[in-house]
C-alpha positions as CSV (number, residue, x, y, z in Angstrom):
1,X,-44.7,22.2,-107.7
2,X,-43.0,21.3,-104.3
3,X,-39.3,20.8,-103.6
4,X,-39.7,17.4,-101.9
5,X,-42.5,15.4,-103.5
6,X,-44.3,12.9,-101.3
7,X,-45.9,10.4,-103.5
8,X,-49.3,8.4,-103.1
9,X,-49.6,5.2,-101.4
10,X,-48.0,2.6,-103.7
11,X,-47.3,-1.2,-103.6
12,X,-44.7,-2.0,-101.0
13,X,-41.1,-2.0,-102.2
14,X,-40.7,-5.6,-101.0
15,X,-42.9,-6.8,-103.9
16,X,-41.3,-7.9,-107.2
17,X,-40.4,-4.8,-109.2
18,X,-41.0,-4.1,-112.8
19,X,-38.0,-4.8,-115.0
20,X,-38.1,-1.5,-116.9
21,X,-39.4,1.0,-114.3
22,X,-38.2,-0.1,-110.9
23,X,-40.4,2.4,-109.2
24,X,-43.3,0.3,-110.2
25,X,-44.1,-3.0,-108.9
26,X,-44.8,-5.8,-111.4
27,X,-48.5,-5.3,-110.9
28,X,-48.3,-1.5,-111.2
29,X,-46.3,-2.0,-114.4
30,X,-48.9,-4.3,-115.9
31,X,-51.7,-2.0,-115.1
32,X,-49.8,1.1,-116.6
33,X,-49.0,-0.6,-119.9
34,X,-52.6,-2.0,-120.0
35,X,-54.0,1.6,-119.8
36,X,-51.5,2.9,-122.3
37,X,-52.6,0.2,-124.8
38,X,-56.3,1.1,-124.1
39,X,-55.6,4.8,-124.6
40,X,-54.1,4.3,-128.0
41,X,-57.0,2.0,-128.9
42,X,-59.5,4.8,-128.0
43,X,-57.7,6.7,-130.7
44,X,-58.1,4.1,-133.2
45,X,-54.5,2.8,-133.0
46,X,-53.4,-0.8,-132.2
47,X,-50.0,-0.8,-130.7
48,X,-47.6,-3.3,-129.7
49,X,-46.4,-2.6,-126.1
50,X,-43.0,-3.4,-125.0
51,X,-41.3,-2.6,-121.7
52,X,-40.3,0.9,-122.3
53,X,-42.0,1.9,-125.6
54,X,-44.9,1.2,-127.9
55,X,-44.9,0.9,-131.6
56,X,-47.9,1.2,-134.2
57,X,-48.4,-0.4,-137.4
58,X,-46.6,2.4,-139.3
59,X,-43.5,1.8,-137.2
60,X,-43.7,4.9,-135.1
61,X,-42.2,4.4,-131.6
62,X,-43.4,6.2,-128.5
63,X,-41.2,6.1,-125.4
64,X,-43.0,5.5,-122.1
65,X,-40.3,6.7,-119.6
66,X,-41.6,10.2,-118.9
67,X,-45.2,9.2,-118.8
68,X,-44.5,6.4,-116.3
69,X,-42.5,8.8,-114.0
70,X,-45.6,11.3,-114.3
71,X,-48.0,8.4,-113.2
72,X,-45.6,7.4,-110.5
73,X,-45.3,10.7,-108.8
74,X,-48.9,12.0,-109.1
75,X,-50.2,12.4,-105.5
76,X,-53.6,11.0,-106.5
77,X,-52.3,7.6,-107.1
78,X,-53.5,5.0,-109.7
79,X,-57.1,6.4,-109.9
80,X,-55.7,9.2,-112.0
81,X,-53.6,7.2,-114.3
82,X,-56.2,6.7,-117.0
83,X,-56.7,10.6,-117.4
84,X,-53.0,11.3,-117.3
85,X,-52.4,8.5,-120.0
86,X,-55.2,9.5,-122.3
87,X,-54.3,13.2,-122.1
88,X,-50.7,12.4,-122.9
89,X,-51.5,9.9,-125.8
90,X,-53.9,12.6,-127.3
91,X,-51.2,15.3,-127.2
92,X,-48.6,13.0,-128.8
93,X,-51.0,11.9,-131.6
94,X,-52.2,15.6,-132.3
95,X,-48.6,16.7,-132.5
96,X,-47.5,13.9,-134.8
97,X,-50.6,13.7,-137.1
98,X,-51.3,17.4,-137.3
99,X,-49.6,20.1,-139.4
100,X,-45.9,20.3,-138.5
101,X,-45.2,23.6,-136.7
102,X,-42.2,24.4,-139.0
103,X,-44.5,24.2,-142.1
104,X,-47.4,26.4,-140.9
105,X,-45.6,29.0,-138.6
106,X,-44.0,32.0,-140.0
107,X,-40.4,32.8,-139.4
108,X,-41.3,35.4,-136.8
109,X,-43.8,32.9,-135.0
110,X,-41.1,30.3,-134.9
111,X,-38.6,32.7,-133.4
112,X,-41.2,33.8,-130.8
113,X,-41.5,30.4,-129.3
114,X,-37.9,29.2,-129.7
115,X,-35.9,28.3,-126.5
116,X,-32.7,26.5,-125.7
117,X,-33.2,23.3,-123.8
118,X,-30.6,21.4,-121.8
119,X,-31.2,17.6,-121.8
120,X,-29.5,14.6,-120.8
121,X,-27.5,13.5,-123.9
122,X,-28.6,9.8,-123.5
123,X,-32.2,10.8,-123.8
124,X,-31.6,12.1,-127.5
125,X,-31.7,9.7,-130.6
126,X,-28.6,7.9,-131.3
127,X,-28.4,9.6,-134.9
128,X,-26.6,12.9,-135.4
129,X,-29.8,14.9,-135.6
130,X,-28.7,17.0,-132.7
131,X,-25.0,17.1,-133.1
132,X,-25.3,21.0,-133.6
133,X,-26.1,21.4,-129.9
134,X,-23.5,22.6,-127.6
135,X,-22.3,20.5,-124.5
136,X,-22.7,22.6,-121.4
137,X,-21.2,19.8,-119.4
138,X,-20.2,16.0,-119.9
139,X,-23.4,14.1,-120.6
140,X,-25.6,17.1,-121.2
141,X,-26.7,18.7,-124.5
142,X,-28.2,22.0,-125.5
143,X,-30.7,21.9,-128.3
144,X,-33.2,24.3,-129.7
145,X,-36.9,23.6,-129.0
146,X,-40.4,25.1,-129.9
147,X,-42.7,25.8,-127.0
148,X,-46.0,24.9,-128.4
149,X,-49.5,25.0,-126.8
150,X,-49.7,21.1,-126.6
151,X,-46.1,20.1,-126.7
152,X,-42.4,20.9,-126.7
153,X,-40.7,20.0,-129.8
154,X,-36.9,19.6,-130.0
155,X,-35.7,20.7,-133.3
156,X,-33.2,18.5,-135.4
157,X,-30.3,20.0,-137.5
158,X,-32.1,19.2,-140.7
159,X,-35.3,20.8,-139.5
160,X,-33.4,24.1,-138.7
161,X,-31.8,24.4,-142.1
162,X,-34.9,26.2,-143.6
163,X,-35.5,28.4,-140.6
164,X,-32.1,30.3,-140.3
165,X,-28.6,30.5,-139.2
166,X,-28.3,28.2,-136.0
167,X,-26.0,30.7,-134.2
168,X,-28.5,33.6,-134.8
169,X,-31.4,31.3,-133.8
170,X,-29.7,30.4,-130.6
171,X,-29.3,34.2,-129.6
172,X,-33.0,34.7,-130.2
173,X,-33.8,31.6,-128.1
174,X,-31.6,32.7,-125.3
175,X,-33.3,36.2,-125.2
176,X,-36.7,34.3,-125.1
177,X,-35.3,32.3,-122.1
178,X,-34.2,35.5,-120.3
179,X,-37.7,36.9,-120.6
180,X,-39.4,34.0,-119.0
181,X,-41.3,34.8,-115.6
182,X,-39.9,33.3,-112.4
183,X,-42.7,30.9,-111.4
184,X,-41.5,29.9,-108.0
185,X,-38.4,30.4,-105.9
186,X,-37.7,28.9,-102.5
187,X,-34.7,29.0,-100.2
188,X,-33.7,25.7,-98.6
189,X,-31.9,25.9,-95.3
190,X,-30.4,23.2,-93.1
191,X,-29.3,23.0,-89.6
192,X,-25.6,22.8,-90.5
193,X,-25.6,26.2,-92.3
194,X,-26.2,24.9,-95.6
195,X,-28.5,27.1,-97.8
196,X,-29.3,27.2,-101.4
197,X,-31.9,28.5,-103.8
198,X,-34.4,26.5,-105.9
199,X,-36.3,27.9,-109.0
200,X,-39.3,25.8,-109.8
201,X,-41.8,26.1,-112.5
202,X,-44.1,24.2,-114.9
203,X,-42.1,25.4,-117.9
204,X,-40.0,22.8,-119.6
205,X,-37.2,25.3,-119.7
206,X,-36.9,26.0,-116.0
207,X,-33.8,24.0,-115.5
208,X,-32.3,25.3,-118.8
209,X,-32.0,28.8,-117.3
210,X,-28.7,27.7,-116.1
211,X,-27.6,29.0,-119.6
212,X,-28.5,32.6,-118.3
213,X,-27.5,31.9,-114.7
214,X,-25.7,35.1,-114.1
215,X,-28.6,37.3,-115.0
216,X,-31.1,35.1,-113.4
217,X,-29.4,35.1,-110.0
218,X,-29.1,39.1,-110.0
219,X,-32.8,39.1,-111.0
220,X,-33.9,36.9,-108.2
221,X,-31.5,37.8,-105.4
222,X,-30.7,41.4,-106.2
223,X,-27.0,40.6,-106.1
224,X,-25.0,39.1,-108.9
225,X,-22.4,36.5,-108.8
226,X,-18.7,37.0,-107.8
227,X,-15.7,35.6,-109.7
228,X,-16.0,32.4,-107.6
229,X,-19.3,31.6,-109.5
230,X,-21.9,29.3,-108.0
231,X,-22.9,25.7,-107.4
232,X,-25.7,24.6,-109.7
233,X,-27.9,21.4,-109.9
234,X,-30.5,20.5,-112.6
235,X,-32.3,17.4,-111.3
236,X,-35.1,17.6,-113.9
237,X,-36.6,20.0,-116.2
238,X,-38.8,21.8,-113.7
239,X,-36.1,22.5,-111.1
240,X,-32.8,24.7,-110.9
241,X,-30.9,24.9,-107.9
242,X,-28.2,27.3,-107.1
243,X,-25.7,28.6,-104.3
244,X,-23.8,31.7,-104.8
245,X,-20.2,31.1,-103.7
246,X,-18.9,34.0,-101.4
247,X,-17.6,32.2,-98.3
248,X,-16.9,28.8,-96.8
249,X,-20.6,27.9,-96.5
250,X,-20.1,26.6,-99.9
251,X,-18.9,23.4,-98.3
252,X,-22.1,22.3,-96.5
253,X,-24.1,23.7,-99.5
254,X,-22.2,21.3,-101.8
255,X,-23.1,18.2,-99.5
256,X,-26.8,19.4,-99.3
257,X,-27.1,20.1,-102.9
258,X,-25.7,16.8,-104.0
259,X,-28.4,15.0,-101.8
260,X,-31.0,17.2,-103.2
261,X,-30.0,16.8,-106.8
262,X,-29.7,13.0,-106.6
263,X,-33.1,12.7,-104.8
264,X,-34.8,15.1,-107.3
265,X,-33.4,13.3,-110.3
266,X,-34.5,9.8,-109.3
267,X,-37.5,8.5,-111.4
268,X,-38.2,12.2,-112.4
269,X,-40.1,13.0,-115.6
270,X,-37.6,15.0,-117.7
271,X,-34.7,13.9,-115.7
272,X,-31.5,15.9,-116.6
273,X,-28.6,15.2,-114.1
274,X,-28.0,13.9,-110.6
275,X,-25.0,15.8,-110.3
276,X,-23.8,19.1,-108.8
277,X,-21.8,21.4,-111.0
278,X,-19.5,24.5,-110.4
279,X,-20.7,27.3,-112.6
280,X,-18.0,29.7,-113.4
281,X,-18.0,32.3,-116.2
282,X,-20.7,30.2,-118.1
283,X,-18.8,26.9,-117.9
284,X,-20.1,23.9,-115.9
285,X,-17.6,21.6,-114.1
286,X,-19.1,18.3,-112.4
287,X,-18.5,18.1,-108.6
288,X,-20.1,14.7,-108.0
289,X,-20.2,11.4,-109.8
290,X,-21.8,8.1,-109.5
291,X,-20.5,5.8,-106.7
292,X,-22.0,2.4,-106.6
293,X,-25.7,3.0,-105.6
294,X,-25.2,6.7,-104.7
295,X,-23.1,9.8,-105.5
296,X,-19.8,11.1,-104.1
297,X,-18.5,14.6,-104.2
298,X,-15.4,15.2,-106.3
299,X,-13.5,18.5,-106.7
300,X,-10.8,19.4,-109.1
301,X,-7.6,21.4,-108.3
302,X,-9.2,24.9,-109.2
303,X,-12.2,24.3,-107.0
304,X,-10.0,22.9,-104.2
305,X,-7.8,25.9,-104.3
306,X,-10.9,28.3,-104.1
307,X,-12.2,26.4,-101.2
308,X,-8.8,26.7,-99.3
309,X,-8.9,30.4,-100.0
310,X,-12.5,30.9,-98.8
311,X,-11.8,28.8,-95.5
312,X,-8.6,31.1,-94.8
313,X,-10.7,34.2,-95.3
314,X,-13.2,32.9,-92.8
315,X,-10.6,32.3,-90.2
């Protein structure tokens, strides 16, 4: 999985855009939804296709956002969409129609595949099903999830009641997260001196490793974080970027990471946040915010004071 994704040939941006998924043209959106309907029909399900979801006769609703983004970003272009869509629909239906994991797995088996997952809060159901999850930063939510062979299943508060104490389960989930292998690591360097690290992986929990950032940084870099903490960004579920703060190079790094996070978040499958955060002692403080069509960097008093001190130390 590369840092900067170069997509396949697509319809020109000048063409009319799809109302729901602006990265599609009207034509591409129609092709995508037609293939979704066909994939469900091949599984014996007639569905009603809406702009961003489909529903079956039983009232089950399936979101299309992540699947649309996956199709959009696949370098092979439209020719691969039918296979991607059929595979996705098959996995979703097997998960929904088959035995539920919490009913067939033992307690030890559940704990072995349990992980914390950081997600954008607006991607969760509007109900209180995930109210137990902590809030790492405004707009983000940490929930518990099962890493299954064909799917990642986020667990509601009700589903956890028969499994165990949520606090104890979270401790086990964090230990599982710490034990994940490092799938890929790259250093991004720019001419202005900006540099930051990017962790990449196929795991749905790559970005969630921000929850154990201090240990992860020491594992990857051989040196831990100072009391100044780090800049971090989680554009989407398969990327985590960080910069160890130790001198005034944090200033160009912040600008570079803000651009990186915004670009990586746009139209991504499993999008989490376009923002850069200041990680300090396990707490995340946003350092960017939406500004019209883009983002602007914002800093609070504590971060500003730290910057001034680092600049003075470099003089």
